[in-house]
VEXKOL-384284 format. One record per atom (N, C-alpha, C): x, y, z; residue in one letter; atom name. Coordinates in steps of 0.05 Angstrom, whole numbers, always signed. Layout:
<nodes>
+--------+--------+--------+------+------+
:   east :  north :     up : code : site :
+--------+--------+--------+------+------+
:      X :      Y :      Z :    A :   CA :
...
+--------+--------+--------+------+------+
</nodes>
This chain:
<nodes>
+--------+--------+--------+------+------+
:   east :  north :     up : code : site :
+--------+--------+--------+------+------+
:  -1332 :  +1113 :  +1236 :    M :    N :
:  -1321 :  +1101 :  +1222 :    M :   CA :
:  -1291 :  +1100 :  +1227 :    M :    C :
:  -1276 :  +1081 :  +1239 :    A :    N :
:  -1234 :  +1082 :  +1240 :    A :   CA :
:  -1233 :  +1079 :  +1219 :    A :    C :
:  -1202 :  +1088 :  +1224 :    L :    N :
:  -1185 :  +1083 :  +1192 :    L :   CA :
:  -1171 :  +1063 :  +1202 :    L :    C :
:  -1165 :  +1043 :  +1180 :    A :    N :
:  -1139 :  +1034 :  +1191 :    A :   CA :
:  -1116 :  +1043 :  +1186 :    A :    C :
:  -1090 :  +1039 :  +1204 :    L :    N :
:  -1064 :  +1043 :  +1200 :    L :   CA :
:  -1057 :  +1025 :  +1181 :    L :    C :
:  -1039 :  +1034 :  +1146 :    I :    N :
:  -1023 :  +1003 :  +1144 :    I :   CA :
:   -996 :  +1015 :  +1146 :    I :    C :
:   -993 :   +996 :  +1152 :    Q :    N :
:   -955 :   +988 :  +1157 :    Q :   CA :
:   -944 :   +982 :  +1126 :    Q :    C :
:   -919 :  +1015 :  +1124 :    V :    N :
:   -902 :  +1026 :  +1106 :    V :   CA :
:   -875 :  +1014 :  +1108 :    V :    C :
:   -865 :   +986 :  +1100 :    D :    N :
:   -833 :   +981 :  +1098 :    D :   CA :
:   -822 :  +1008 :  +1085 :    D :    C :
:   -812 :  +1033 :  +1100 :    T :    N :
:   -790 :  +1052 :  +1087 :    T :   CA :
:   -766 :  +1049 :  +1091 :    T :    C :
:   -752 :  +1023 :  +1104 :    E :    N :
:   -726 :  +1013 :  +1106 :    E :   CA :
:   -708 :  +1020 :  +1075 :    E :    C :
:   -698 :  +1037 :  +1076 :    P :    N :
:   -664 :  +1043 :  +1054 :    P :   CA :
:   -662 :  +1014 :  +1054 :    P :    C :
:   -664 :  +1009 :  +1019 :    R :    N :
:   -641 :   +984 :  +1013 :    R :   CA :
:   -631 :   +981 :   +994 :    R :    C :
:   -610 :   +970 :   +987 :    P :    N :
:   -587 :   +986 :   +968 :    P :   CA :
:   -611 :   +969 :   +936 :    P :    C :
:   -609 :   +982 :   +923 :    F :    N :
:   -620 :   +959 :   +894 :    F :   CA :
:   -603 :   +942 :   +877 :    F :    C :
:   -612 :   +920 :   +880 :    A :    N :
:   -592 :   +893 :   +871 :    A :   CA :
:   -610 :   +876 :   +859 :    A :    C :
:   -607 :   +896 :   +816 :    P :    N :
:   -630 :   +875 :   +804 :    P :   CA :
:   -631 :   +844 :   +814 :    P :    C :
:   -649 :   +826 :   +794 :    A :    N :
:   -642 :   +803 :   +793 :    A :   CA :
:   -629 :   +788 :   +777 :    A :    C :
:   -610 :   +775 :   +771 :    P :    N :
:   -596 :   +770 :   +756 :    P :   CA :
:   -604 :   +752 :   +739 :    P :    C :
:   -602 :   +757 :   +707 :    I :    N :
:   -612 :   +743 :   +686 :    I :   CA :
:   -601 :   +716 :   +682 :    I :    C :
:   -629 :   +697 :   +686 :    T :    N :
:   -630 :   +670 :   +687 :    T :   CA :
:   -619 :   +660 :   +672 :    T :    C :
:   -609 :   +633 :   +669 :    N :    N :
:   -604 :   +625 :   +643 :    N :   CA :
:   -620 :   +616 :   +624 :    N :    C :
:   -642 :   +614 :   +622 :    D :    N :
:   -670 :   +610 :   +608 :    D :   CA :
:   -672 :   +632 :   +600 :    D :    C :
:   -666 :   +653 :   +605 :    E :    N :
:   -674 :   +685 :   +602 :    E :   CA :
:   -660 :   +694 :   +592 :    E :    C :
:   -625 :   +689 :   +587 :    A :    N :
:   -601 :   +684 :   +569 :    A :   CA :
:   -606 :   +667 :   +544 :    A :    C :
:   -618 :   +650 :   +551 :    A :    N :
:   -624 :   +638 :   +520 :    A :   CA :
:   -643 :   +652 :   +497 :    A :    C :
:   -664 :   +657 :   +514 :    A :    N :
:   -677 :   +673 :   +509 :    A :   CA :
:   -674 :   +695 :   +490 :    A :    C :
:   -659 :   +706 :   +504 :    M :    N :
:   -649 :   +732 :   +486 :    M :   CA :
:   -624 :   +734 :   +470 :    M :    C :
:   -612 :   +709 :   +475 :    F :    N :
:   -592 :   +712 :   +451 :    F :   CA :
:   -612 :   +697 :   +428 :    F :    C :
:   -638 :   +682 :   +431 :    R :    N :
:   -646 :   +666 :   +398 :    R :   CA :
:   -662 :   +711 :   +389 :    R :    C :
:   -665 :   +722 :   +404 :    A :    N :
:   -676 :   +757 :   +397 :    A :   CA :
:   -647 :   +762 :   +390 :    A :    C :
:   -626 :   +771 :   +401 :    V :    N :
:   -616 :   +774 :   +377 :    V :   CA :
:   -605 :   +765 :   +357 :    V :    C :
:   -612 :   +734 :   +352 :    A :    N :
:   -589 :   +722 :   +335 :    A :   CA :
:   -625 :   +741 :   +306 :    A :    C :
:   -643 :   +740 :   +306 :    N :    N :
:   -650 :   +745 :   +297 :    N :   CA :
:   -655 :   +780 :   +287 :    N :    C :
:   -643 :   +790 :   +303 :    L :    N :
:   -641 :   +822 :   +304 :    L :   CA :
:   -616 :   +819 :   +290 :    L :    C :
:   -594 :   +809 :   +287 :    F :    N :
:   -580 :   +803 :   +267 :    F :   CA :
:   -581 :   +793 :   +247 :    F :    C :
:   -596 :   +791 :   +230 :    L :    N :
:   -604 :   +778 :   +219 :    L :   CA :
:   -624 :   +798 :   +199 :    L :    C :
:   -642 :   +822 :   +217 :    K :    N :
:   -653 :   +851 :   +210 :    K :   CA :
:   -626 :   +865 :   +210 :    K :    C :
:   -597 :   +871 :   +221 :    W :    N :
:   -589 :   +892 :   +226 :    W :   CA :
:   -578 :   +884 :   +194 :    W :    C :
:   -568 :   +853 :   +190 :    D :    N :
:   -554 :   +840 :   +160 :    D :   CA :
:   -526 :   +846 :   +183 :    D :    C :
:   -522 :   +829 :   +195 :    V :    N :
:   -503 :   +829 :   +212 :    V :   CA :
:   -491 :   +797 :   +208 :    V :    C :
:   -458 :   +795 :   +197 :    T :    N :
:   -450 :   +768 :   +185 :    T :   CA :
:   -444 :   +756 :   +216 :    T :    C :
:   -441 :   +731 :   +206 :    D :    N :
:   -437 :   +717 :   +231 :    D :   CA :
:   -402 :   +730 :   +243 :    D :    C :
:   -382 :   +737 :   +232 :    D :    N :
:   -365 :   +746 :   +236 :    D :   CA :
:   -367 :   +766 :   +260 :    D :    C :
:   -375 :   +782 :   +251 :    Q :    N :
:   -387 :   +819 :   +262 :    Q :   CA :
:   -402 :   +803 :   +294 :    Q :    C :
:   -420 :   +783 :   +288 :    A :    N :
:   -429 :   +773 :   +307 :    A :   CA :
:   -422 :   +771 :   +329 :    A :    C :
:   -401 :   +746 :   +308 :    A :    N :
:   -372 :   +739 :   +344 :    A :   CA :
:   -368 :   +756 :   +360 :    A :    C :
:   -356 :   +782 :   +340 :    I :    N :
:   -349 :   +800 :   +350 :    I :   CA :
:   -367 :   +817 :   +383 :    I :    C :
:   -380 :   +818 :   +373 :    L :    N :
:   -401 :   +835 :   +386 :    L :   CA :
:   -411 :   +821 :   +413 :    L :    C :
:   -419 :   +792 :   +405 :    L :    N :
:   -415 :   +778 :   +432 :    L :   CA :
:   -396 :   +762 :   +445 :    L :    C :
:   -369 :   +768 :   +434 :    D :    N :
:   -356 :   +763 :   +443 :    D :   CA :
:   -344 :   +733 :   +442 :    D :    C :
:   -352 :   +716 :   +422 :    L :    N :
:   -350 :   +692 :   +419 :    L :   CA :
:   -334 :   +681 :   +390 :    L :    C :
:   -321 :   +660 :   +387 :    S :    N :
:   -320 :   +651 :   +368 :    S :   CA :
:   -334 :   +643 :   +346 :    S :    C :
:   -325 :   +652 :   +324 :    V :    N :
:   -346 :   +642 :   +299 :    V :   CA :
:   -357 :   +615 :   +305 :    V :    C :
:   -344 :   +595 :   +313 :    R :    N :
:   -353 :   +565 :   +318 :    R :   CA :
:   -370 :   +556 :   +340 :    R :    C :
:   -363 :   +576 :   +360 :    T :    N :
:   -390 :   +579 :   +380 :    T :   CA :
:   -417 :   +583 :   +378 :    T :    C :
:   -409 :   +603 :   +365 :    L :    N :
:   -432 :   +622 :   +354 :    L :   CA :
:   -457 :   +600 :   +338 :    L :    C :
:   -432 :   +598 :   +309 :    R :    N :
:   -459 :   +578 :   +287 :    R :   CA :
:   -463 :   +556 :   +312 :    R :    C :
:   -461 :   +532 :   +323 :    R :    N :
:   -456 :   +521 :   +343 :    R :   CA :
:   -484 :   +522 :   +366 :    R :    C :
:   -483 :   +557 :   +369 :    W :    N :
:   -505 :   +554 :   +389 :    W :   CA :
:   -525 :   +575 :   +374 :    W :    C :
:   -533 :   +582 :   +345 :    K :    N :
:   -555 :   +583 :   +330 :    K :   CA :
:   -562 :   +558 :   +318 :    K :    C :
:   -551 :   +534 :   +314 :    A :    N :
:   -554 :   +510 :   +301 :    A :   CA :
:   -571 :   +489 :   +327 :    A :    C :
:   -563 :   +497 :   +345 :    E :    N :
:   -574 :   +482 :   +373 :    E :   CA :
:   -575 :   +496 :   +397 :    E :    C :
:   -569 :   +500 :   +413 :    Q :    N :
:   -577 :   +518 :   +448 :    Q :   CA :
:   -560 :   +534 :   +446 :    Q :    C :
:   -563 :   +554 :   +452 :    P :    N :
:   -535 :   +570 :   +472 :    P :   CA :
:   -529 :   +554 :   +499 :    P :    C :
:   -490 :   +556 :   +500 :    G :    N :
:   -484 :   +545 :   +517 :    G :   CA :
:   -490 :   +556 :   +542 :    G :    C :
:   -464 :   +561 :   +559 :    R :    N :
:   -482 :   +578 :   +591 :    R :   CA :
:   -461 :   +602 :   +589 :    R :    C :
:   -485 :   +626 :   +583 :    I :    N :
:   -469 :   +643 :   +580 :    I :   CA :
:   -459 :   +658 :   +601 :    I :    C :
:   -435 :   +681 :   +594 :    S :    N :
:   -427 :   +686 :   +624 :    S :   CA :
:   -437 :   +725 :   +620 :    S :    C :
:   -434 :   +728 :   +651 :    R :    N :
:   -457 :   +750 :   +653 :    R :   CA :
:   -440 :   +776 :   +640 :    R :    C :
:   -422 :   +776 :   +627 :    D :    N :
:   -410 :   +791 :   +608 :    D :   CA :
:   -433 :   +785 :   +581 :    D :    C :
:   -425 :   +773 :   +573 :    G :    N :
:   -453 :   +759 :   +557 :    G :   CA :
:   -469 :   +759 :   +565 :    G :    C :
:   -483 :   +752 :   +589 :    K :    N :
:   -518 :   +772 :   +586 :    K :   CA :
:   -512 :   +806 :   +588 :    K :    C :
:   -494 :   +815 :   +592 :    A :    N :
:   -494 :   +845 :   +592 :    A :   CA :
:   -492 :   +856 :   +553 :    A :    C :
:   -480 :   +825 :   +548 :    R :    N :
:   -475 :   +846 :   +519 :    R :   CA :
:   -508 :   +829 :   +505 :    R :    C :
:   -517 :   +817 :   +512 :    L :    N :
:   -550 :   +814 :   +499 :    L :   CA :
:   -561 :   +838 :   +505 :    L :    C :
:   -560 :   +837 :   +531 :    S :    N :
:   -579 :   +867 :   +547 :    S :   CA :
:   -582 :   +882 :   +525 :    S :    C :
:   -556 :   +898 :   +516 :    N :    N :
:   -555 :   +918 :   +514 :    N :   CA :
:   -547 :   +917 :   +493 :    N :    C :
:   -553 :   +904 :   +467 :    L :    N :
:   -563 :   +891 :   +446 :    L :   CA :
:   -589 :   +898 :   +440 :    L :    C :
:   -611 :   +888 :   +469 :    L :    N :
:   -640 :   +889 :   +460 :    L :   CA :
:   -646 :   +911 :   +468 :    L :    C :
:   -629 :   +927 :   +480 :    G :    N :
:   -639 :   +955 :   +503 :    G :   CA :
:   -619 :   +977 :   +461 :    G :    C :
:   -605 :   +980 :   +455 :    I :    N :
:   -605 :   +983 :   +426 :    I :   CA :
:   -625 :   +981 :   +414 :    I :    C :
:   -643 :   +967 :   +409 :    H :    N :
:   -663 :   +951 :   +385 :    H :   CA :
:   -690 :   +967 :   +393 :    H :    C :
:   -680 :   +957 :   +422 :    K :    N :
:   -719 :   +978 :   +431 :    K :   CA :
:   -717 :  +1011 :   +439 :    K :    C :
:   -684 :  +1020 :   +435 :    A :    N :
:   -697 :  +1049 :   +430 :    A :   CA :
:   -702 :  +1052 :   +407 :    A :    C :
:   -689 :  +1044 :   +387 :    L :    N :
:   -695 :  +1041 :   +356 :    L :   CA :
:   -721 :  +1048 :   +354 :    L :    C :
:   -733 :  +1027 :   +358 :    R :    N :
:   -761 :  +1025 :   +357 :    R :   CA :
:   -786 :  +1041 :   +370 :    R :    C :
:   -769 :  +1064 :   +396 :    V :    N :
:   -786 :  +1076 :   +404 :    V :   CA :
:   -777 :  +1102 :   +388 :    V :    C :
:   -761 :  +1110 :   +378 :    I :    N :
:   -753 :  +1134 :   +361 :    I :   CA :
:   -758 :  +1131 :   +331 :    I :    C :
:   -763 :  +1099 :   +324 :    F :    N :
:   -762 :  +1110 :   +296 :    F :   CA :
:   -794 :  +1087 :   +289 :    F :    C :
:   -823 :  +1105 :   +277 :    R :    N :
:   -844 :  +1085 :   +278 :    R :   CA :
:   -838 :  +1065 :   +258 :    R :    C :
:   -827 :  +1058 :   +238 :    E :    N :
:   -818 :  +1045 :   +219 :    E :   CA :
:   -795 :  +1035 :   +226 :    E :    C :
:   -802 :  +1005 :   +236 :    P :    N :
:   -773 :   +983 :   +247 :    P :   CA :
:   -754 :   +975 :   +217 :    P :    C :
:   -767 :   +987 :   +194 :    E :    N :
:   -736 :   +988 :   +180 :    E :   CA :
:   -719 :  +1014 :   +177 :    E :    C :
:   -725 :  +1034 :   +192 :    R :    N :
:   -717 :  +1057 :   +184 :    R :   CA :
:   -688 :  +1048 :   +221 :    R :    C :
:   -709 :  +1041 :   +239 :    G :    N :
:   -679 :  +1026 :   +254 :    G :   CA :
:   -663 :  +1008 :   +251 :    G :    C :
:   -677 :   +994 :   +221 :    Y :    N :
:   -656 :   +967 :   +220 :    Y :   CA :
:   -637 :   +983 :   +194 :    Y :    C :
:   -638 :  +1000 :   +193 :    R :    N :
:   -615 :  +1015 :   +172 :    R :   CA :
:   -600 :  +1037 :   +186 :    R :    C :
:   -618 :  +1051 :   +203 :    W :    N :
:   -600 :  +1081 :   +227 :    W :   CA :
:   -573 :  +1061 :   +222 :    W :    C :
:   -575 :  +1025 :   +239 :    I :    N :
:   -547 :  +1012 :   +257 :    I :   CA :
:   -530 :  +1024 :   +236 :    I :    C :
:   -528 :  +1016 :   +206 :    K :    N :
:   -509 :  +1022 :   +186 :    K :   CA :
:   -498 :  +1052 :   +171 :    K :    C :
:   -513 :  +1077 :   +178 :    A :    N :
:   -516 :  +1097 :   +167 :    A :   CA :
:   -498 :  +1104 :   +183 :    A :    C :
:   -478 :  +1135 :   +169 :    P :    N :
:   -457 :  +1153 :   +188 :    P :   CA :
:   -474 :  +1166 :   +198 :    P :    C :
:   -464 :  +1165 :   +225 :    N :    N :
:   -470 :  +1198 :   +240 :    N :   CA :
:   -450 :  +1192 :   +264 :    N :    C :
:   -464 :  +1239 :   +255 :    E :    N :
:   -446 :  +1257 :   +266 :    E :   CA :
:   -439 :  +1249 :   +290 :    E :    C :
:   -458 :  +1235 :   +312 :    A :    N :
:   -450 :  +1231 :   +339 :    A :   CA :
:   -426 :  +1215 :   +343 :    A :    C :
:   -416 :  +1194 :   +333 :    F :    N :
:   -403 :  +1171 :   +326 :    F :   CA :
:   -373 :  +1193 :   +308 :    F :    C :
:   -377 :  +1216 :   +296 :    G :    N :
:   -353 :  +1224 :   +289 :    G :   CA :
:   -358 :  +1214 :   +245 :    G :    C :
:   -381 :  +1212 :   +246 :    G :    N :
:   -387 :  +1197 :   +223 :    G :   CA :
:   -374 :  +1175 :   +215 :    G :    C :
:   -372 :  +1153 :   +247 :    A :    N :
:   -375 :  +1126 :   +235 :    A :   CA :
:   -407 :  +1120 :   +237 :    A :    C :
:   -414 :  +1090 :   +237 :    S :    N :
:   -445 :  +1086 :   +238 :    S :   CA :
:   -440 :  +1076 :   +271 :    S :    C :
:   -467 :  +1063 :   +281 :    A :    N :
:   -462 :  +1054 :   +308 :    A :   CA :
:   -449 :  +1024 :   +301 :    A :    C :
:   -458 :  +1010 :   +280 :    L :    N :
:   -445 :   +993 :   +278 :    L :   CA :
:   -413 :   +984 :   +282 :    L :    C :
:   -408 :  +1010 :   +264 :    D :    N :
:   -375 :  +1019 :   +261 :    D :   CA :
:   -366 :  +1020 :   +294 :    D :    C :
:   -381 :  +1034 :   +316 :    V :    N :
:   -371 :  +1037 :   +338 :    V :   CA :
:   -375 :  +1003 :   +361 :    V :    C :
:   -405 :   +994 :   +359 :    I :    N :
:   -401 :   +967 :   +379 :    I :   CA :
:   -380 :   +950 :   +372 :    I :    C :
:   -373 :   +946 :   +337 :    L :    N :
:   -360 :   +933 :   +328 :    L :   CA :
:   -328 :   +934 :   +341 :    L :    C :
:   -326 :   +951 :   +353 :    G :    N :
:   -300 :   +958 :   +371 :    G :   CA :
:   -303 :   +937 :   +379 :    G :    C :
:   -325 :   +918 :   +384 :    G :    N :
:   -323 :   +894 :   +410 :    G :   CA :
:   -319 :   +897 :   +433 :    G :    C :
:   -320 :   +911 :   +453 :    E :    N :
:   -314 :   +923 :   +482 :    E :   CA :
:   -351 :   +937 :   +484 :    E :    C :
:   -352 :   +917 :   +515 :    L :    N :
:   -375 :   +915 :   +531 :    L :   CA :
:   -390 :   +954 :   +524 :    L :    C :
:   -368 :   +960 :   +533 :    T :    N :
:   -372 :  +1001 :   +538 :    T :   CA :
:   -379 :  +1006 :   +508 :    T :    C :
:   -371 :   +993 :   +490 :    D :    N :
:   -375 :   +994 :   +458 :    D :   CA :
:   -397 :   +993 :   +458 :    D :    C :
:   -407 :   +983 :   +463 :    L :    N :
:   -446 :   +976 :   +471 :    L :   CA :
:   -458 :  +1003 :   +476 :    L :    C :
:   -456 :   +998 :   +504 :    M :    N :
:   -466 :  +1019 :   +516 :    M :   CA :
:   -458 :  +1045 :   +505 :    M :    C :
:   -445 :  +1050 :   +503 :    R :    N :
:   -447 :  +1084 :   +482 :    R :   CA :
:   -465 :  +1084 :   +467 :    R :    C :
:   -468 :  +1064 :   +448 :    V :    N :
:   -489 :  +1071 :   +416 :    V :   CA :
:   -519 :  +1065 :   +459 :    V :    C :
:   -509 :  +1056 :   +469 :    R :    N :
:   -546 :  +1048 :   +475 :    R :   CA :
:   -549 :  +1080 :   +494 :    R :    C :
:   -533 :  +1080 :   +503 :    R :    N :
:   -522 :  +1112 :   +524 :    R :   CA :
:   -537 :  +1137 :   +506 :    R :    C :
:   -527 :  +1139 :   +482 :    Y :    N :
:   -543 :  +1153 :   +470 :    Y :   CA :
:   -566 :  +1159 :   +458 :    Y :    C :
:   -578 :  +1134 :   +445 :    L :    N :
:   -592 :  +1119 :   +441 :    L :   CA :
:   -622 :  +1134 :   +454 :    L :    C :
:   -611 :  +1122 :   +482 :    D :    N :
:   -628 :  +1123 :   +516 :    D :   CA :
:   -634 :  +1160 :   +512 :    D :    C :
:   -610 :  +1171 :   +509 :    S :    N :
:   -612 :  +1198 :   +511 :    S :   CA :
:   -636 :  +1214 :   +493 :    S :    C :
:   -628 :  +1197 :   +461 :    E :    N :
:   -639 :  +1213 :   +446 :    E :   CA :
:   -681 :  +1212 :   +446 :    E :    C :
:   -683 :  +1195 :   +460 :    R :    N :
:   -707 :  +1184 :   +461 :    R :   CA :
:   -719 :  +1195 :   +479 :    R :    C :
:   -699 :  +1199 :   +507 :    G :    N :
:   -711 :  +1215 :   +522 :    G :   CA :
:   -703 :  +1197 :   +550 :    G :    C :
:   -697 :  +1169 :   +551 :    A :    N :
:   -675 :  +1162 :   +568 :    A :   CA :
:   -705 :  +1137 :   +573 :    A :    C :
:   -738 :  +1153 :   +582 :    W :    N :
:   -759 :  +1132 :   +588 :    W :   CA :
:   -777 :  +1134 :   +575 :    W :    C :
+--------+--------+--------+------+------+
</nodes>
């Protein structure tokens, strides 16, 4: 009995994740809007986190989100990454929802919400990286 040889493509290629589609971004926005309710985030705070005007945020919440920029998609992705990490770390979802506002020594006594309200994408990334390291990254 002869063994068949299988051809495997081993050519190195750069990793290039598929871009987030507009439909995916709209779904992410809806999920993050619900997450903000759990975190007890005000519209003013949500606008800072998403780098939107409060007026645009409220219109998007009432209707459908408009075109979401690449930066906006990255913000949504990091917010959902923070949520995911908290769900992994805490068995009880409510503990994760409360954690976001609790003082934390890792942030010099500030809460994670205080950090991300700095308004920069890098602020979101900082909290996400911290949580990913706490949960073991994968």
